[in-house]
N, C-alpha and C positions, 0 to 999 in steps of 0.2 A: 503493500499500499505504498502510497507515494506523498498522500496527504492532499492531494487536489482537489477541488469540489469541482464537478461537472461544470466546466466552462467560467469558473470563476477563478479567485485569487485561492493560493495555496495556504493552508490550514497548518502544516508543518511547522512543529515546533510550538503550537500554543495547546494548553494543558486545557481543552474542552470541557474536561468536566467542571472546569472553574469560571468559564467564559459562558459570555450571551455574544453572540457575532453578529451583526447587519452588514452583508456586502454587496455588491452587485457591480454592475455597469449603464453607463449611460451610452447611447447613441444617437445620431439621426443618421435618418436614411440607410441605416445598416450598416455604419461607420461609427466607430469609438468617437467620442466627445472628451477631448482632454481639456483640462481649464475650468471644467464648468463647477459650479460649487454647488453640494449636496449638503442638506440641514437637515439636522434630525431636531426634530419637535416632539415633546411628551404627550402624553393623554390629553391634557388641556390646551396644547397649542404651543406651548411654551418652548421658546429657543433654548436648545441643551448643546448643542455643539456643532460644526461646520468643518468640512473638509473639501480640498478642490480634488478632482478627479485626477488621474495620472494619464500620461500621454495616450495610454490604452482605455482610458473611458473607468478607469475602476476606482472603486471606494470603498472603504472599511470603515465601520464602528463598533467600538465595544461599549454594550448598553448594558440597563438591568434588564430582567426580565418582565416583557409586557406588550404593550400596545404604543405604536409609534406612526408618526407621519414622516416620511422623507420627501422634502422639498428640495427638488433640484432647479438651479437658477442657471441658464445659459443664455447667449445673445439672444434675443426674441424668444425666449420661452421659459415657461415655469410650469414643473409639471410636480404633483402631490400623490406619493403613494402611501398606502397604509399597509403597514405591517406590522406582526405579533412576533417578537422576539422570544426564543426559551433557553433557560440553562442548558449548556452542553449542545446546541444546535447553532447551525450557522443558516439566519434567515437570507437567502440567495434572492435580489431582487433586481429585475432586467427594470431599466427606463428609457424608451423609446420616447426621444422628444420631435414636433414637427416645426419646422421653418416659419 
């Protein structure tokens, strides 16, 4: 087992018994979007964290278990996705933005 998540970032080296991971990729027209920003909002809509996407459009958060909103901001687009994170699991989220 290589520790990779199908289509996503590797979890090799992470102690998944202690982690709650939300990760994914942002794309536009099937192409990765680097330099977009993904915000993590809690169940009340409060800002918790923000990360830029990598050159391959990937992002990752370490979060508490529960319901979250991912708000993706890219030039000309804002997309919200709901996600439920569970301890010991990777919540994999694909975000497709349109022009």
